[in-house]
C-alpha positions as CSV (number, residue, x, y, z in Angstrom):
1,M,101.2,82.4,119.6
2,S,98.4,82.5,116.3
3,A,98.8,85.2,114.2
4,D,95.3,86.4,113.8
5,L,96.2,89.9,112.3
6,T,97.4,91.3,109.5
7,I,98.4,94.7,109.9
8,T,101.0,97.3,107.6
9,L,103.5,99.5,109.3
10,V,104.3,102.5,107.1
11,Y,106.9,105.4,107.7
12,S,108.5,107.9,105.4
13,P,111.9,108.9,106.8
14,A,112.6,111.7,103.6
15,P,110.4,113.0,100.7
16,R,109.5,110.0,98.5
17,V,111.0,107.5,100.8
18,V,108.8,105.1,102.0
19,D,109.3,101.9,104.3
20,E,106.3,99.5,104.3
21,R,106.2,96.2,106.4
22,T,103.7,93.7,107.1
23,L,103.1,92.4,110.0
24,C,101.4,89.1,111.8
25,C,100.4,89.4,115.5
26,T,97.5,88.7,118.0
27,L,94.2,90.0,118.4
28,G,94.3,92.8,121.2
29,T,97.9,94.3,119.9
30,T,98.3,98.0,120.1
31,V,99.6,100.1,118.0
32,E,102.9,100.8,120.1
33,Q,102.9,96.7,120.7
34,A,103.3,96.4,117.1
35,L,105.9,99.2,116.1
36,E,108.1,97.1,118.9
37,Q,107.5,93.7,117.8
38,S,108.7,94.8,113.9
39,S,111.7,96.1,113.3
40,L,110.8,99.6,112.1
41,L,112.2,101.2,115.6
42,R,115.5,99.5,115.5
43,D,115.8,100.5,111.3
44,H,114.5,104.3,112.0
45,P,115.9,105.4,115.7
46,D,114.5,108.8,114.7
47,I,110.9,107.3,115.6
48,A,110.4,108.5,119.4
49,L,107.5,106.1,120.4
50,H,107.8,107.5,124.2
51,D,107.8,111.0,123.5
52,A,104.0,112.0,123.2
53,D,104.8,115.6,121.9
54,A,107.3,113.9,118.6
55,F,105.1,110.6,117.9
56,V,102.1,111.0,115.8
57,A,100.7,107.5,114.4
58,G,97.7,107.2,112.6
59,V,95.6,104.1,111.1
60,W,94.8,104.6,107.8
61,G,94.9,108.5,108.0
62,R,93.5,109.2,110.9
63,K,95.1,109.7,114.0
64,T,95.5,107.6,116.9
65,T,97.2,107.0,120.2
66,P,99.6,104.1,120.8
67,N,97.1,102.1,122.8
68,H,95.0,102.0,120.1
69,V,94.0,98.2,119.9
70,L,94.1,97.1,116.2
71,R,91.9,95.2,113.8
72,D,92.5,93.0,110.8
73,H,94.3,94.9,108.0
74,D,95.1,97.6,109.5
75,R,97.2,100.2,108.3
76,I,99.2,102.2,110.5
77,E,101.3,105.2,109.8
78,I,104.0,106.8,111.2
79,Y,104.3,110.6,110.6
80,R,107.0,112.7,110.5
81,A,107.5,116.7,111.6
82,L,106.9,118.5,108.8
83,T,110.1,120.9,107.9
84,V,108.1,123.4,106.0
85,D,104.8,125.4,106.2
86,P,102.4,124.3,103.5
87,M,101.2,127.6,103.2
88,V,104.7,129.4,103.5
89,A,105.9,127.0,100.5
90,R,102.5,127.8,98.5
91,R,103.2,131.5,99.2
92,E,107.1,131.4,97.7
93,R,106.2,129.0,94.8
94,F,103.7,131.4,93.5
95,Q,105.9,134.3,93.7
96,K,108.6,132.4,92.0
97,Q,106.6,131.4,89.0
98,G,104.9,134.8,89.0
99,A,101.1,136.0,89.1
100,G,100.3,136.1,85.1
101,R,101.3,132.6,84.0
102,T,98.9,131.0,87.0
103,G,95.4,131.0,88.3
104,L,92.1,131.2,87.1
105,F,92.8,134.1,84.4
106,S,96.3,133.5,82.9
107,K,94.7,132.5,79.4
108,R,92.5,135.5,77.8
109,R,90.5,135.3,74.6
110,P,92.2,137.1,72.1
111,G,90.4,141.2,72.4
112,G,88.7,140.2,75.6
113,K,89.2,141.9,78.6
114,P,91.3,141.5,81.3
115,G,89.9,138.5,84.0
116,Y,87.7,137.1,81.1
């Protein structure tokens, strides 16, 4: 079995935690085959490879399917589900810090009108 491709697999099981691995595989290897060849599935049982609704992966930031054929130096990224809606989180942060300290009009010129 000759190693013709060098693939990088990346998974973040928690915020600010990244598990990155390099894998050598043959030409014609798919995303699913690369994951099965790596020990990533064994080390992270929360990755649901065969659940079509829960498994989301991408190659260099573009969403892909498990049967996507890989090329040399591809980077497979396994995405986990979001725990908080980003819009809700932003709204809560804004409410917490207050409207007067943030935004475009937070600094005012001495003697200037509000908003300028």
